[in-house]
N, C-alpha and C positions, 0 to 999 in steps of 0.2 A: 504494500500500500504506500502510495506517495505521501509524503508529508512536507510541510514547508520548513525551510531553513530561513529564519528571520535574522538577518545580520544585526549584531549588537555593536553599535558605533563606538562604544567605549571599551571594547575588548580587543586585545592584540595577543596573538599566539606567536611567540618568538622561537625560531628554529635555527640551529647552527649547522652549517654545511662546511666543515673544515677541509677543503680540498684544494690542492694545487696541481692535481694530476694532469689537467688539460693545459697547464702553463708550461713554460720552458725553464722554470726555476722554482725552488721552494720558497715559502714565506707566506703565501696567501692563506695557507691552512691555519695560521695563527689569528686570522681576523676576527672570528666570532668571540674568542676569549678576550682579545684586546678591546673590542668595543664594549663588552660587558664591564671590563675593568675600568674603562673610561666613564662608566656611570650611566649607560644607556637605559637600563631597566629602571633605575631610580628616577631618571628624568622623565621617562614616559609615565610612570606612576604619579609623579608630582604634578603633571598637567591633566590628570584625570582618567588615565587609562587603567583598566585592570589587565595586568600583564601575566600571562601564563608562560613561563620560560620552560620550553619543552626539551631543552638540552641539545646536545650535538650528536650528529652521526659519527661513525668511526672515521678517523682521519684517512685521507687518501693523498699521499705525497707524490710530488713529481719525482720521477726517476729517469735517468738517461735511458733511451730506448733506441739503440742504433739498428735494431732488427726491423723497425717499422718507421722508416724515415718520412713517410708520407702522412702518417697519423699516429703520433707517439702516445704511448700509455693508454691505449683504448680500454684494456681490461680494468684499469683503475678508474678511468672516467666513468665507465658503465657501473662499476661498484658504487661510486658516489651518487649517481643519479637514481639508481635502483633503491638505495637506502633512503633517499630524501622523498621520493614520490609518495609512498604511503603516508608519510608524516604530514605532507602538505594536504593530502586528502582528509586526514583526521582533523587538521587545523581548520580547513574550510567547513567541515561538518560541524565543528564546535560553534560556528556562527561568528568567530573572531576574524580579524584581519590577519592572515599569515604574513609575518615579517621575517624574511630569510636573510640571515647574516652569513654570507658565503665567501668562499675564496675566489676561485676562477669563475668564468662566465658560463661554463657548461651546465651549471645547475639550472639554467633557464629551461632546459628540456624537462627536468623533473617538476619544476614549479608549474609549467603549463599543463603537463600531463596530470598532475594532482588536481588542478582546478577543473580540468575537463572530466574528471570523475563525476562531477555534478552539473556541469554546464556544457551544453553542446557547442555553442559558438563562443570562442575565446579569442580575443585579440591581444596584441602586445605593443607597448611603447618601449622601444629598445634605445635607451639613453646611454650613449657610448661614444668615445672619440673615434673608435674604429667600427667599420661596417660589419666585420666578422663574416664576410661573404666568400672566403676562400673555401676550397674543397681539397681533398687529397690529390686531385689532378692538377690543381693550380698552385698549391702551396710551395714555397721555397724552404720552409722551416719544419713542416710537419706538426706545427702547433695547433692542436685541436681547439684551443681557446679562440683562435682566429677563424673558426668555421661555424660558430654557434648559430648564426642566422641562417646559414645554408642548411644546417640540420633541422632547424625549426620549420623551414619551408619545404623540406622533403628532398634535399640534395646533399650529397657528401658521403661520408663513410657509411657503408650499409649497416653496420652494427648499431649506429646511432639513429639512422633514419628509421630502422625497424623497431626502435624503442617504443614507438607508438604504432599500434597494429595497422592502421590505415593512414599513412602519411598524406598530407603534412599535418604537423601539430598545429600550425597556424597558417591560414591561407595568406598569400602575399598581400592581397588588398586589405587585410586586417592587421598588418604588421607595419609599424612606422619606425624608421630610423630617425633618431633625434640627436643633433649636436655632433654628427660625424665630421671629423676634420682631417682624417687620413684615409686615403683609398689607394689600394694597389691597382695596377692596370687591369688585371682580371676582374677585380671588383667593379671597376668603372664600366667594364663591358657588361657585366651582369645587370647593373643598374640601367643601362641603356635599353635593355630588353625586358626588364622586370616590371611587374605591377606593384612592387613594394612602394609604400609611401616613404618619402625621404625629406627630411628637414635638416640639411647640412648646416654646419655652424654658421657659415656666412649668410644663409637664408634666415636662420633664427635671429641673427643680429640685425639683419635688414628689416625684418617684420616686427621685431621686438619679441622678447622671450615669452611673455604671457600670451601674446596674440598667436605666435607660432605654436605654442603648446595647445591652445584651444583649437587651432586648425587641425593639429594632429589627432586630437581626441575626436573631432567631428569626422575626419576622414576614415577612421577605423570603426566608426559607428558605435562609439562607447556610450552614447546616450541610451542605447537599447541592448548592448551586449557586454558581458563581462570582459575585463582585460587585466593583464599582468603588467606591472611596471618594473622594468629592469633598469637599475641605476648602477652603472659602472663609474666608479669615482674618478677614473682618469679623464672623464669628460670635463672635469674642472681644470681650467688653465693653470699651469705651473704647480699643480698638486704633486708633490714629490714622493709621497708614500705609496707608490704604486710601481709596477714593473716598467711601464712605458709612459713616463710623464711627458708632457709637451707644452710648449708655449702656444699662444694663439688659442683658437677655439673659444669656448664659453667661459666667461668669468664666473666667479663664485656667486655673484649676485644674479647673473642671468640663469644659472642653474637653480638657484633658490626660487626665482620667479616662475620658472617652468614647473618645478616640483610642486609649488603651491597649486597650480592649475591641475596637475595630474592627480594629486592625492585628494582633492576635494570632490572628485567624481564619485557618485554613489555606486557605480558599477566597478570600482577598483576591487579586484578579487584577491590580489596578493601583491606584495612588493618585495623585491630582493635588492640587496646592497652587495656589490662585488668589487674585486680587484684592489681592495685596500691591503697593503703589505706592511705589517707591523715591524718587520726587520729593517725597514727603511724609515722608521719613525721611533727612534730610540727614546725620546723624551715624552712620547704620547701626545704631542701637540696636534698632529693630524687627526688622531682618534677623537680628541675632544672637539675639534672643528666639525667632524662628521656627526658626533652626538648632538652638538648644538643645532646643526642644520636639520637633522631628522626631527628633533624635538620641536623646532620652530614650525616646520611644515605640518607635522602630524597634530600639533595643537590646533592649528587652523582647521584641519580636517574635522577634528572632534567638534569644534564650535559650529562649523557649517552643517554637519549632519544632524546635530542636535537641534539646530534652528529649523531644519526642514522637517524633522520628525514630529515636533510639537504641533504645528498647524495640521499635519496629516491626520492626527488623532481627533481633532476637534469636530469634523463633520460626523464621525461615528457617535460621539457623545451627544451632539445635537439631535441626531436621528433617534438615538435611544430615548432621549428625553421626550421627543415628540411622540414616539410610539407609546411610551408609558402614559402620556397625557391622553392620547386617543383611547387607550385601553381603559383608563379610569373613566373617561367620558362615556364610553360604551357601557361600562358596568353600571354607571349612574343612570343611563337611559333605560337599561333593562329593568333596573330596580323600580324606577318611577313609572314605567309602563305596566308593571306587574307581570311581565313575561316570565314564563316558567322555563324558557329555553336556556340551558346551561351555556356559559361562555365557551368559545371554541378552544379546544386543546391543541396546542401546536404539535405537529408531527415530529417523529424522532429525528428526521432529517433536518427539519427547521431548528430544532433544539441544538443539534450538533453544530449547525452552521452558526447559530447565534453565539456559541461558546468559543469560536475561533478568534484569535487575536486579530486586531485590525491590520490591514496591509500597511507596511511601512516602506520607505525608500530602501532599495537594495535587497528586498527579499527575493527568494528564489525557491523553486521546487526541488526537493531532494528525491532521488529515486528509491530511497530506503529509509526505514525508521531511524530516528536519531540515536536511540539507545540500542546498543549491541545486545543480541539475545543468543542463546545457545541452542544446539540441536536442530530439530526440524523446523522450528519457528524461524531460526536464523537463516536456514537454507531457503525458506520460502521468501524471506525479505530480499535475500541476495538475488534470487531468480527474477525478481521484478526490477532489477537495476537497469539503468539506461544503457542504450546500445554502446555508448562510448566506454562503459565499464567492461563489457564483454570483449570489446576490442583490445583493451589493455591486458586483460587476463590472458588473452591468447597470444600476446606479443612476446 
């Protein structure tokens, strides 16, 4: 039986994905612990969130892999995303916003797949200095971290494309690149032929960060479909605590303006923070900057969603009050007329419908009950899951 998942705007489920397997050096795997140490959980709680810290997956570290020069460390990359996917599913099911503290960008596959357990149409805002559009056929380094968008859109290493039973994980028209400032020649060729939405850094600066962010949201239909926000911190100009920092691109303030637009969308289904490398941040300055940035934009999200939710409940209360008045009036009329006809008894269906909570922004239908059960009852719930679930289980 299908039930509703009604998102709770004040709840965050924090998940750590300590992996550097898709990168070309170690260090990213330390990011989840470093961001917690910098006070992220306390800051989120101080601005009004209930934070459930769900801990970390087993670490997957970069290792030299000369046997696979076109796609290095694929077994470790797969291990990382296979561990994260079911935890994202559970976080979505809990009605909280999954906030994934990750190492390299390959976790995007697990995040989208986890969200698709409950939502058929899922888009993505890919906020990154790099387009990540290489494949094993075009790479010069074998860095899987530079192939993430290709794998999301159904191209690249077969092991990762098949991670989702019926690729692509995200349709190209539902995937927007945002803030890209570095493109390899093969990636430029892909973009010339692709339906991918793209807002390169110079486009964002020309339009203004907030306007470009809103345009990206509109282009991937996020007013009606869920989307995942991928935030690679190297998109910030001159941010040094990452493997591939760069000048130019988006300033910190431009990144903040764009994030404010993205996180205030009611259909934001999950957010991931990637590519922070604590080994390049010995005094923790960069970690504190990221904590401040995340707290600032997520505080605004909470304020916005609460403001939307309050008026949404008012019509139901007014309707209930009016219905009660009409019922009282009808009873009074019956009494005064001396009618012996008993008042109408609502049907079981009507009583059940009346007991449901009011619809609120961001709610969605889940294909299975919220509470896990055992035995045959559990099997029956699972058999009614959405088609996207059966596709995953077979992959």
